[in-house]
C-alpha positions as CSV (number, residue, x, y, z in Angstrom):
1,X,94.0,104.4,73.2
2,X,96.3,104.8,75.9
3,X,97.0,101.6,78.0
4,X,97.6,102.2,81.8
5,X,99.4,99.3,83.6
6,X,98.8,98.7,86.9
7,X,100.3,96.8,89.7
8,X,98.8,95.9,93.1
9,X,99.5,93.5,95.9
10,X,96.9,92.9,97.4
11,X,93.4,91.6,96.5
12,X,92.1,94.1,99.8
13,X,93.3,97.2,97.7
14,X,92.3,95.9,94.7
15,X,88.9,95.3,95.6
16,X,88.5,99.2,97.2
17,X,89.5,100.9,93.5
18,X,87.4,98.1,91.3
19,X,83.9,98.5,93.8
20,X,84.2,102.3,92.6
21,X,84.4,101.5,88.7
22,X,81.4,100.7,86.8
23,X,82.8,99.4,84.0
24,X,82.8,96.0,82.2
25,X,85.8,93.7,84.2
26,X,87.1,90.9,81.9
27,X,89.7,88.2,83.6
28,X,92.4,86.8,82.9
29,X,94.8,84.1,84.5
30,X,98.5,83.5,83.6
31,X,100.7,81.1,85.6
32,X,100.5,82.7,89.4
33,X,99.1,86.4,87.8
34,X,95.8,87.2,88.2
35,X,95.4,90.1,85.2
36,X,91.9,92.3,84.8
37,X,91.3,94.3,81.7
38,X,89.1,97.6,81.6
39,X,88.9,100.6,80.4
40,X,88.1,104.2,82.2
41,X,87.1,106.6,79.4
42,X,89.3,106.4,76.5
43,X,92.1,104.6,78.6
44,X,92.9,100.9,78.4
45,X,93.8,99.2,82.2
46,X,95.3,96.4,82.4
47,X,95.8,95.5,86.6
48,X,98.0,92.4,87.7
49,X,97.6,91.8,91.4
50,X,101.5,90.9,92.4
51,X,101.1,89.4,95.8
52,X,103.4,90.7,98.8
53,X,107.3,91.1,98.3
54,X,109.7,93.0,95.9
55,X,109.7,90.1,94.2
56,X,106.5,89.2,93.5
57,X,106.3,92.8,92.6
58,X,109.2,92.8,90.6
59,X,108.1,89.7,88.7
60,X,104.6,91.1,88.3
61,X,105.7,94.6,86.8
62,X,108.5,92.6,84.4
63,X,105.3,90.2,83.4
64,X,103.1,93.6,83.0
65,X,105.6,95.0,80.5
66,X,106.3,92.4,78.3
67,X,103.0,90.8,77.7
68,X,100.7,93.9,77.4
69,X,103.2,96.9,76.9
70,X,101.6,99.8,79.2
71,X,102.6,103.4,78.4
72,X,103.1,104.1,81.8
73,X,102.7,101.8,84.9
74,X,101.3,102.7,88.3
75,X,101.7,101.1,91.4
76,X,98.9,101.8,94.4
77,X,98.1,100.7,97.6
78,X,98.5,100.7,101.0
79,X,101.4,101.7,103.4
80,X,102.9,102.5,107.1
81,X,103.6,106.2,108.2
82,X,107.1,106.8,110.0
83,X,105.8,110.0,110.8
84,X,102.9,111.8,113.1
85,X,102.5,114.5,109.8
86,X,101.0,111.8,107.5
87,X,98.6,110.3,109.6
88,X,96.1,106.9,108.7
89,X,94.1,107.1,106.2
90,X,96.4,110.2,104.3
91,X,97.1,109.8,100.7
92,X,101.1,110.4,99.4
93,X,102.1,110.9,96.0
94,X,105.9,109.3,95.9
95,X,108.5,111.3,95.0
96,X,111.3,108.3,95.2
97,X,111.7,105.3,96.6
98,X,114.7,103.8,98.4
99,X,115.3,100.0,98.6
100,X,116.8,100.2,102.0
101,X,117.9,96.5,102.8
102,X,120.2,96.6,99.5
103,X,123.8,96.6,100.8
104,X,126.7,96.2,98.9
105,X,128.8,98.8,101.1
106,X,131.5,95.9,102.5
107,X,132.9,95.2,99.1
108,X,132.5,99.1,96.7
109,X,131.8,101.8,99.8
110,X,128.6,102.0,98.1
111,X,126.2,104.0,100.9
112,X,123.5,101.7,101.6
113,X,120.3,101.2,99.6
114,X,122.0,102.8,96.1
115,X,122.3,101.0,93.2
116,X,125.4,102.1,91.6
117,X,123.4,103.4,88.1
118,X,121.6,105.9,90.6
119,X,123.4,109.3,92.0
120,X,121.2,108.4,94.9
121,X,119.8,105.6,97.5
122,X,116.6,107.1,96.4
123,X,114.8,106.4,93.0
124,X,112.8,109.3,91.4
125,X,109.5,108.2,90.3
126,X,108.7,109.8,86.5
127,X,107.9,113.6,87.6
128,X,105.3,114.5,84.2
129,X,103.1,111.8,85.9
130,X,103.9,113.5,89.4
131,X,103.1,116.3,87.9
132,X,99.4,114.9,86.8
133,X,98.9,114.1,89.8
134,X,99.4,117.3,91.4
135,X,96.9,118.9,89.4
136,X,94.0,116.1,90.0
137,X,94.9,116.2,93.8
138,X,94.9,120.2,93.3
139,X,98.0,120.3,94.7
140,X,96.9,119.0,98.5
141,X,98.5,115.8,98.2
142,X,101.8,115.6,100.5
143,X,104.6,113.8,98.2
144,X,107.2,112.1,100.2
145,X,109.8,109.3,99.9
146,X,109.0,105.4,100.4
147,X,111.0,103.0,102.1
148,X,111.1,99.8,101.0
149,X,111.7,95.8,101.8
150,X,110.6,92.8,102.5
151,X,109.6,93.6,105.9
152,X,106.8,94.8,107.6
153,X,108.0,97.6,109.6
154,X,106.2,97.9,113.4
155,X,110.0,98.8,115.8
156,X,109.9,102.5,116.4
157,X,113.4,102.5,116.3
158,X,113.6,101.1,113.0
159,X,110.9,103.7,111.7
160,X,113.1,106.8,112.7
161,X,116.4,105.1,111.1
162,X,114.4,105.5,108.1
163,X,113.5,108.4,108.7
164,X,116.6,110.1,109.2
165,X,119.2,108.1,107.3
166,X,116.7,108.0,104.1
167,X,114.5,111.2,104.8
168,X,111.3,108.5,104.1
169,X,107.7,109.6,105.4
170,X,105.8,105.6,104.7
171,X,107.3,102.6,103.9
172,X,106.2,99.3,102.5
173,X,106.8,96.0,100.6
174,X,106.5,96.0,97.0
175,X,107.7,99.7,95.0
176,X,110.9,99.5,95.2
177,X,110.6,96.3,93.0
178,X,107.8,98.1,90.6
179,X,110.0,101.0,90.2
180,X,113.4,99.4,89.6
181,X,111.6,97.3,87.1
182,X,110.0,100.2,85.4
183,X,113.7,102.1,85.1
184,X,115.1,99.0,83.5
185,X,112.7,99.5,81.2
186,X,112.4,102.5,80.4
187,X,108.3,102.9,81.5
188,X,107.0,105.8,83.5
189,X,106.0,104.5,86.9
190,X,103.9,106.5,89.4
191,X,103.6,105.1,92.5
192,X,100.1,106.3,94.8
193,X,99.8,105.1,98.2
194,X,97.5,105.4,101.7
195,X,98.2,104.9,104.7
196,X,96.7,102.1,106.9
197,X,99.6,102.1,109.8
198,X,100.8,104.6,112.0
199,X,102.1,104.0,115.8
200,X,99.4,101.4,116.6
201,X,101.5,99.1,113.9
202,X,99.9,95.9,113.5
203,X,97.3,96.7,115.2
204,X,96.4,99.6,112.8
205,X,96.6,97.9,109.9
206,X,94.4,94.7,110.5
207,X,92.0,97.4,111.8
208,X,92.1,100.2,109.2
209,X,94.0,98.6,105.7
210,X,90.8,98.3,103.4
211,X,89.4,101.8,105.0
212,X,92.8,103.0,103.7
213,X,92.4,101.7,100.8
214,X,89.7,103.1,99.5
215,X,91.1,106.5,100.0
216,X,92.9,106.9,96.8
217,X,89.7,105.5,94.6
218,X,88.7,108.8,93.0
219,X,92.7,110.3,92.4
220,X,93.4,107.2,90.5
221,X,89.9,107.1,88.9
222,X,90.3,111.0,87.9
223,X,94.0,110.4,86.4
224,X,93.6,107.4,84.4
225,X,90.6,109.2,82.4
226,X,93.2,112.7,82.0
227,X,96.4,110.5,81.9
C-alpha cells in the first residue's frame, strides 16, 4: 500500500479536505503535532497539521518523514495571489518555490533567495508528481512559482517585487520549509494551493479563506487514489 504524507498549516485548510472524505479517521497527538490517519482507496494517508510559518512547517515535515516514512509528501492549503491572472478561489500547482527571505549575499555574493546547493533561487517540485497532477486535473490548472517566507504579504509594492524579481505568481508561509525538508530527505514533494486573497489582502483572506480551501478537495482526493 502506498503511503502519502500530508502537511497542512491551518485547521480551516484541513477541515475543508476532511469534510469531503467518507473514511474512518484515526487521530494521534505527538508533542505539538496533531496527526490524522485514514485511507483513500488503496492509499494510506498520514496528515500532520503543522501550524503557521516556515519553521513549524519544516519541523512537521521532518517529523512526518522520520515517524511515518511516507513514499511522497503533499503540502496543500491557501495562498495569496501576486497577479491578476490568478484570481481568488483559483487552484494552482506549484512548480517551484523561492524562499525569498533567505539572504546570504553580503558574505558570499549568492543571489537573494538561493541556497548554495541549488542552481537557482527557485527550488523545483517533483516533476513526476506534477505530471500526475496534470493528468488528474486535465491540464487545466496553472503551474506557478510560489514565493514563501514568514510574512503575510498585503503590500502591493512587495507583491510587485516578488513577481518581478522571482517570477512568482502566488505567496504563502510554509512551502519553502516543506520542500527544503523533503529535498534534504530525498522525498518527492507536490504542492497545491488555492488562492484566498488578492488585491483585497487581509480583507479577502478573512472572507474567503474557508471558501478557497474547499477548491482543492476533489483534486487531492483523486490524486490519492491514482498515485
